[in-house]
N, C-alpha and C positions, 0 to 999 in steps of 0.2 A: 651449443656455444659454452665455453668454459666461463664459470662465474668470475674467475680472476681477471678476465678481460673486460669486465664491466666496471667502470670507474664509479666510486661513490660520489654522488652529487652533494656539493656544499650549498644548500639551498634554504636553510632555516630562515635567515633574515629576509630573503626576498619573498618567500611564501608568507611569512608573518606580515610583511608590508601589504601584500595583496589581500590577505585575510582581513586586516583592519580596514582597508579601503572598501571591501565588500560589506563588512559589518556596519560601517558608517551609513550605508544606504538602507533606509527602512523599506524592506521588501516583503511585508506581511502579505500572505496569500489573499487573493481576492480584493486587493487594493491597487491603486495606481502605482504603488511602490514596485510592483512587478515590472512595470514599464521602465521605471527609473533604473532598476538594477540591470536589466537587459542592456539599456543604453550605456551604462557604466562599463560593463564587460565588453560590449562591442567597441566602444571608443578606446579602451585599453588595448585591445588586440589590433584595432585599425591603425594605431600609432606605431605598431611594430614594423620595422623595415620590410620584413617578409611579406606582410599583408598590404603594405603600401605598394610593393611591386606586384603582388598577386591579389588584388582586391576581390576577384571573383571567388576566392577560396574562403571568404568570410561573409556570412549573412546574418542578418537579424530578421526573423520571420514571425509574422503574427500567427497565432494558433488558429486552427480551423474548427468548425463546429463547436464554437465556444461562445458563451453569452457575455464574455468579458474581453476587453482589449488587453492583450498581453503578448509577450514575445519570447521566443527562444533565440539563442545565439549559437550558431554552428560554424565550425571552421575545420579546415583540414590542411595538413602538411604532407607533401609528397617527398619521400626519401629518395636520395640520389646514390645510395651505396650500391644498389643493384637495380634490377628491373622487376622485382616482385610486385604483384598487386595485392598481396596479403595486407589486410588493414585491421587495425585495432581501434575500437571506439572507447573513448574516455567519457564518462558521464558524471554529471553533478547538477543538483537543482539549485535554483536561484532564490526561491521563496523561503519564508520562515513562518512559524506559527506566530500568534499575536503576543502582545506584551501587557495585557490587562493585569497580569500577576505582578508586574513591577509597580503598580499603583502610582503614587506621586513621582516615582523615579522613572517613568516611562521613557523620557528622552535619554536617560543615561544608558538604557538598554542597548543603544546603537553606538555607544562610545566606550569601548572596553577600558581604556586607561582611566577615564573619569569614573566609570562604574566601579572599577577596582579600588580607586582611591576612596570612594564613598563607602565601600564595604569594609574598609579598614576600621571604621568606627562602629560597625554593627556587631551585635552579639551573634556569633556563628558557632556551629559545632567545631570541635577541635580539629577534626580532619580538614575541614574547609578552611579554617584559619591557617593551618600549616600549608595548605596548597596555595592560598593567597599570598603568603609571605615567601614562598619558595622561589618565585621568579620564573617558574616553569609551567604555570597554569594561566590561561587566558579566560576571562569571564565575559559574558555578554550574549545577547540574543543572536543566534546564528553562528557563533564561533565554533560550535560543535556540529550542529545540524543545519547546514553542512558546509558553511562557507570556507572553512579551512580545507576541507576535502576538495571543494571546487577550486580553491586557490592552488592546491597541489597539482591538479590536472591542468590548470591554465599555465602554471610554471613549466610543466613538462612539454606542453604544446609549444610554448615559445622557445624552450631549450632546443627542441628539434627543428624549429623554424630557423634558429641560428646555426644549427649543425645538421642539416639534412643529409650530409655525407655519412652520418652515423646511423642512418635509418634505412634498413633494407625492407621497404614496404611503406605503408602510409599510416598516418595517425589522424583520427577524427575526434573533435571535441564537441560534445553536446552540453550546453548550459541551458537546462530546461526549466520552465516555469511550472507552477501549479502542481507540484509533487505532493504538497500537504493537503490537497483537497481531492481533485478528480483526475489527475494525470493527463490533463489536456495537452500539457507541454510535450511529454515524450510521445504521446500518440500522434501529435502533429509532426514531430521530428521524424517519425518513421517514414513519412512521405518523402522527406528530403534525403534520408538514407537510401531509399529505393531509387530516387532520381540520380543520386551520385553514383550508385552502383552501376546504373546503366551508362551514365555519361563518362565515368572514369574507370570503369571495369574493376571497381573495388571488390575485393574478396574479403568479406567480413569474417574474420576467424576468431575474434574474441572481443568481449566488452568488459571494461573494468569500471565499476561504480565506486563512488567514494563517500558513501553514507557513513554516519558515525557508528562506532561500536562502543560498548559499555560493559561493565562487569555483569556477569550472569547471575551473581548472588553476592551477598555481603562477604567481603574478604577475598573475592576472586581477583587474582593478580594477572590473569591471562589478558593478552591483547589479541582479539579474535580477527581472523580473516574468514570469509565465507565463500563456499563453492556452490552458490545457488541461493535461492530464497524461498521463504514460506509463501504459500498461497492464502488468499483470504476471500471468504464468502460471507454474505449477509443473509442467512436463511431467516425467513419471516413467516409469521403465522397469523392468519385471519381466523378468528374464533367466533362462531355464532352460537348464541344460546336461545332461550325461549323467554321472551319478555313477560314480565308479570308485575303487578302492583306490589310494593313492599309489604302491604298488609296481607298479601297472600303469597309469601315468599316461596313456599314449596310448590306452588303451581307452575313455576317456571324454572329455568336454569340460567343462573348468572354466568355470562362468559368470563367475567373476571375470576370466578372460582376455578374455571378450567385453566385459565391463563396462569394462575398462581401455581396450580399443580404442574403445568408444563414447565414453568421456570424451575420449580423444585426438581423436576426430572432431568433437565438439561444443564442447568447452571453448574459449573465446576465438576461436571461428570467425567472422570478420567476414562470411562469407556468410550468417550468421544474424542480422546486425544489420538491423533493420527501418528503412528510410528513409521518413519521412512528413513532408510539408510542408517538405522540404529539411533535416530534422534526423534524425540517426541514433541509434538506441539502442545501448547497450553490447551486445556479444555475450553469449550465455549463459555461465554459469559453474556448475560443480558445487557443490551445497550438501550432498550426502550421497552416499556410495558404500559399500556394505556387502554382504556375503552374508547369507543368512538362516539359517545354521546356528545352532541354539540353544546349542551347546557344542562343545568340541574332540572331533574324531574323526579317524581316519586316512583317512576318505573325503573326496573332494572335495565341495564344496557342491552341493546340488541347484539352488539359485537364488541370484540376486543382485538388488540393488535400488539404483537410482541416480536422483537427481532434480536438476534444474537450474533456476536462476533464468532466466526468459525475459521480456524486456521487448518491448513492441510499441507502435508508433506508428500503423500502418495495417493490420497483418495481423489476421485474425480467429482465434479459437481453432481453427477447422477448418483454416485455412491453416497454422497452426503445427504441428498434428499431421501434416498432409501432408508438410511440409518435414522434420519429425523422423523420420517413417517412412522417407523417402528416406535420411536420414543414418544411421539405424539399419541399413538394408539395406547401405549402403556399409561401415559398421563391421563388420557381421556377415561380409560377404564378405572384408574385410581380415583379420579374426580367423581365419577358416577357411583362408585362403591362407597366413597365417603359421604356423598350426598344421600344415598339410600340409607346408610347407617344412621346418619343424623336425623333424617326424616322419621325413621322408625322410632328413635328415642323421643323425638318431639311428640309423635302421636301417642306414645305411652304416657308422657307427663301431662299432655293436654286432653287426654281421653277422647281423641278423635280417631275415626276409622282410618286405617292405612290403605293406600292405593299403590299398586306397583307403578314404578316410574316407567314412562313410555319410551325412553331414549336408549339408543345404542351408540357405541363409539363409531364415528364416521370420519375418516381422514382421507383427503384427496390432495394430490399435487395440483398446481395451477393448470398444468397441461392436461391432466385428466379431466378437470372440470370443464376446460375449454372444449375438449372433444365431446363431452356429454351435451353441452349447450349448443354446439354447432350441429350435432345430430338432431337435437330436439327442435331448434328454431331456425336453422339454416342461415341463408345470407342475410336475412333481416337482423338477426342478432349480430353478426359480424359487422354489418354497416353501422348499427347503433353504437357498438363499442368503438369503432374507428372514429365516429363523430364525437362520442363522449370524450375520448382521449385527446382529440384535437381541441375541444372546448376547454378541457381541464388544464391545458397548457397556459391558458390565459390567467389562471390563478397563480400569481407569482409568490404567494405565501407558502406554497407547497414545495418542500424539498423532494428529491427524487424518491425517498423512502415513503413519504406520505402520499405522494402521487401514486405510487404502486398500490398502496393500501386502498385508495379511493377507487382505483380501477377494479380491484378484486371485489370491493364492496358493491360496485355497480353490477358486476357480473353475477354476483350472488343473487341479486334480485330476480334473475331469470331462472334460477333453479326451481324445478317443479316440486321437489321435496325440500322444504326449508327447515326440517328438523335439525337440531344442533350438529355442527360439524366443524372441522378444522381444515383450512386450506393452507398448504405449505408451498412457498415460492421464494424467489430471490428478489430483493427490493433495491439492490444496488449492483454496481459492476463487479465482476469477478476479477481479482488480481491473480493471474495464474501462478501456480507453483513452478519453480525451476529446480530440477535435480540434475546435477552433473554426475553422470554415471560412467563416463569414459566410453560410451558406446561408439562415438565417432572419433576420427583421428584428431579433429580440432579440439574436442573435449579432452582427449588424452594429452595433447600437447599443452593445453592450458593448465591442466591439473599438475602435470610434471613441472611446468615453469613456476607455478606457485610454490610447490614444494622446494624447488631449487632456490627460489628467492628467500623463503623463510630460513633455509639452512645457511644462506650466505649472510643474512642480516642478523640472525640471532646472536652471534658473538658480539655484535656491536651494541646490544641492548640488554639491560639487566632483567627485564621481566619476560616471561615466556610468551612467545608468539604462537598461537594455536589456531589450527584450521578446523572449521566445522562445516557441515554440509548445507545448513539453511540459515540465511540471514533471518533473524526472528521478528522483524518489523516489516510493515508494508513499505514497499519502495518501487521506484520505476524500473528496477530490474525485471519485474514481472511482465514488462511490456517490450522487452527486446528478445526474450526467449520463451519457449513454451514446452512443457513436458507432457501436457495433455494432447490427445488427438482432437482434431477439429470436430469429430462427431460428438465428443464429450463436451466441447464448448457449445455446440449447437443445442445440446440438452439444457445447458444453463440458460441459453437465450430463450428457448420456448417456455421456460418457467420464470421468465422475468417480465412482469406485466407492463413495465414502462419501456420495453425495448422498441426502438424504432421511432418513438415520439420524444420522450424525456431522456432517453439513454441510447447511445450507440457507440460501440467500441470496435475498431477495425482489427479484430483478432486475426483476420486473414493476413494483415500486414505483419503482425508479430510472427505468425506461423511461417510466412514466406521468408522472412529474414532469419529468425531463429538463431541468434548469435550466442554462443556459450558465454555466460556472464558470471563474474565473481565480484566480490566486494572487498576492497582494501580501503579502509576509511579511518579518519581521526579517532582517537581514543579520548573519552571523557566521561562526564557524569551529569545527571540531571538534565538531559535533553528535554525540551519543551517545558522546562521549569525556570523559575526566577534565577536560580543559581547555576544555570547552564554554564559549563566550563570544559575546556579541553587541555590535555597535557601536551605541551609544545614539543618536547624531545621526540616523543613517538610520532605525533601528528605532522610535524614540520620537517622531520629528518628521516625517520624510519619509513613512514608511509610513502613519500615520493620515491624513495630508493627501492622499496618493495615493488612498487608499480613499475619503475624503470627496469628492474631486473626481469619482470614478467614481459614487458614490451620487447626487450632485446632477446630474451630466450624464445618467445613465441615466434618472432619474426625471423630469427636467425638459425633456429634449430633445424638441422638437416632432417629430411624426410626419413622415417624409419621404414 
């Protein structure tokens, strides 16, 4: 379809109004505010004449397999321009992070106009002062992440509800909860997408997320759109030592010593940056490091626990564990070498006899340990662990990561050889990577439409609009498409100790739908921070028009 045939939408003020009404609702994740924001969106759409006439095409649905009461809002508009079943999904999340960083001004976080008036009297960096005075920047919690993006998608849905004759296909909106924590919202919404696919014969050909984009570095003027998303894993390490009294320090091995060497080996290591489609992930970084002693004693710890953020563009969960098993072996060797060197030096200065250290590096994946224990102990071990995991669910103080650590710790008690070792596993869900490579016709069509949209809108905007392959943050894009094979997902599952009790993700639903997904979202700065803000010209004018161009191009482009 010729780009000249797509009218530019004049939508700034309407999307700004929707954005402010959404920001006014405190919808911090894991609070009752998630219920409030869902009701706000539902009521807004329900009052539209289209949905008054077709109420079955709008639903507010509670999430499933969730320990909190919260809701998604889903709606669809059927085009009347032709008879195509081609369907595009527009996505945006309802929840925000908290506002503790606002301190005494917490209430102002949800009132952009009042918050901006307050900021006028604050001492701010020059760039932020200029943005505040420009009239083209909006400040407040959620204005960037991502209520302005959601507002853009709501506007487009209602635009086509008013003009279904312009739509040759269908449009689905998902306004999902819980993106900032565990993605229960999008995972529940997949069930509805599958149901609508059967009931309405929807052919899902593309999804467009509207999460925020930001400068990649200081001085970066690009406004990015993304053709896929980074994947995220949480590789974790249970490290056992040999306990000893601190008065006989060299008679044992402190697991904290090994943990420190492990973090030195893994943290910020560019060898662990995954390069895919010419783009590199950030290297891993530690998110927790602790021993598992419950209280103070003069004994060294029996075990330690550490986990790292790990981004992927092309590596599978199996590949990551293979790499980290190698890194853990190197770290273990370095720790023992350093221990031995220091022990020898101590023996010299204390004039004590030196004894060779008895330990060797031992590193196992969780699934390898499970195979050993099942062979050794049989069904009695399996039954014990099933009972243990069920009982452990009663401890509400344990998050999913500490739950996994306790499961590994309990399994370790059954190891016949309890000499020091490292167990590598995953302690949280895997957010799958999505790489659009153009392998399918739907991917080719979406990628071409995105290029056409950028070319059409670039003359309307002074800053460069640049396309990259991987959205750099965790988002719900990971749960509408999947570049891994299910066998690779299964490997992650077998190395996740909390799977089936504390954690379950319907990856089979993601794999079944597998909708090519891109991100066209609002531009701004300091997402998740006190001075979160978004640029209105790009976010409220360019973003909805980029998205609209993609909608029209994907649905109307003739088959090649």
